[in-house]
N, C-alpha and C positions, 0 to 999 in steps of 0.2 A: 617310412613308408619315406621314397624320391621327391629331391628337391623339386622333381616336374610339375610332381601329384599335389602336389601342399600347392602351389599356383591358380588364381585365381581367372575366373573367366576370361576377362577383358586385357588377365595379361596377356593367355595360348589367343585372342583373338588378332593381335598384333601378330604371330605367323602364317597369319587368309591369307591366303592368294601367293603368298612365298612360297622360293626354292628353297629348302635347306638339308641339312646332310642329316639327322638323324642314328646316335649312339647307343646301341641299345645294351643288352647282356649282355656278357661274356664279348665284350668288346665287336658288338656286330654291330654295323654301316646300312642304310636305306639312306639313298634320294628321289625328292621327287619332291612338285609342285606339296604346299598343303589347304586340303576341301577341307576340312575344318577338327576340330576338337571336339569328345565326346565332353560332356562339362565331369558325367555322371567317369565315369574310370577314367579321364586321360588319355584317350587311346589315343592313334594320331592316322590321319588319313590320309597317305600321300600320293601323285596320280602320277606317274607314266604319260608319259606323247612322243611313241616311238615314231625311225624314222620311219616304218613300214604301213603307219599309217592306226595301229593298232591301240587303245588302251589300257597300261596296268594300272591297280588299282594295288597299295597292300595302307596293309592296315601295321600299328607297333598297339603295341600293348600298351599304354598309361602308366603302367608297374615294372615295363622294362626299359624305360628311359630316362636311358642319362643322365644325360645334354640331346641337344636345342641347335646348331652353328644356322643362321643364312648363308646361305654363297646366293639372293641372287633380288633384288624385288621385285614382285607383279607390278600391272600396266591393269588396266579397264579389260583393255579382248582377252588378257587371261585370267582373269576372270571371269569375262564372260566364254569361254571353253570351261572351265575349271563345271563352272553351273553343268554350263550342254553337257561336261560327261550326266551326270541324272537327271535328266533334264526329261523322260514321259518324251517317246516319240510323240509327235507334231504338237506338244507345247511353246505355245508363242510366250518370251516371254516381248513384253512391246514397252518403249521408253513412256510416259508421262506424252507428253505433244501427240503418239499415233493416236494411244485414248483420246484425247480428247476433241483428235478428229475422226474414232470411228465416231462419236458422242454426236459431233455434231453430222454424221453425217444423219447415222439413222435420225435424230432426230425430225431430221430437213427433209427424212423417207414420211418419216411420219406421219409428218404433219405434210407433205405434199395427197399420203392417201387420202387427208381428213381423217386423221387419229389425237385427239389433246392430248398433247401432251408437252409432261414438264420437269426442270429438275430441283432434287433432292442432292446438292453434292454432288458425290458421284454418280449421284440412280438417276436415273430417268420413271417416272412416272406414268406411263399410261391410263388413258378416262379410269386414274385414280381408284381406275385395281388389279391392278402389275404396273409393277417392277423392271426394270431391268440394270443390273450392273457391269459391272468393266467383265469382261476386257467387249461388251457388248454386242453377241454370240445367240444365237438360239437359243442354246442349255444355258443360259444366262436370264432364260426368264424364268415368275414367277408367279404365278396365281394362284383365289382356289376355283379360279373359275375357268375353270375345263376347256369350253368352248370357245372363250377369248384368248389365253393361252394363245392358245392349238393355231388362233385365225394371225396373234401380231407375229408369234413365230416362222411362220408361215411371212408374213410380209418383212422379219429379221434378218430372213435365210433372202432371198428373193433385195436385198437392197445392194440396189448399185455402186451405192459406191465401201461396199466391205471387200475389197479384196486388199490388202498388206503385205506391202514388196519389205522387205528384210531379207538382208545378206544375211545368210545365216554364218556361226563363227566357223574354224578351223578345225578343227579334230581331227 
């Protein structure tokens, strides 16, 4: 078993969101941004952003890795770009501040509509029988009472403060 496979996940984590050059069996070389390293197989997932706007993903099998050289350190912008590659279409990544704003707006909206609301950490409890979890959208409502669930989901959907404006990372 090679040296790369002997590393532990904490050691592999140091390569995440960095541009690397991977040398594999038969001296083949692969270059790209490390999205992740599989903790079971030690395989490296590399992402390349091409000038045409296309994205290529390569997986170098862990048993074939002979060496990994860091070419460039990544930043928060690159981490966002890499995450966006594998994020489901229409999925939002909200900061803690945005989540707090959404929770506050939803709570105010429900109270304006005379619905009793309490906070339990990140969760909003509505009338003691329904919960709304982050990111506080209609699909995040949960209750065993279908009538209350349907009505509160309608209120959440009609919340005028539920508009989120954010810039998508360049992909």
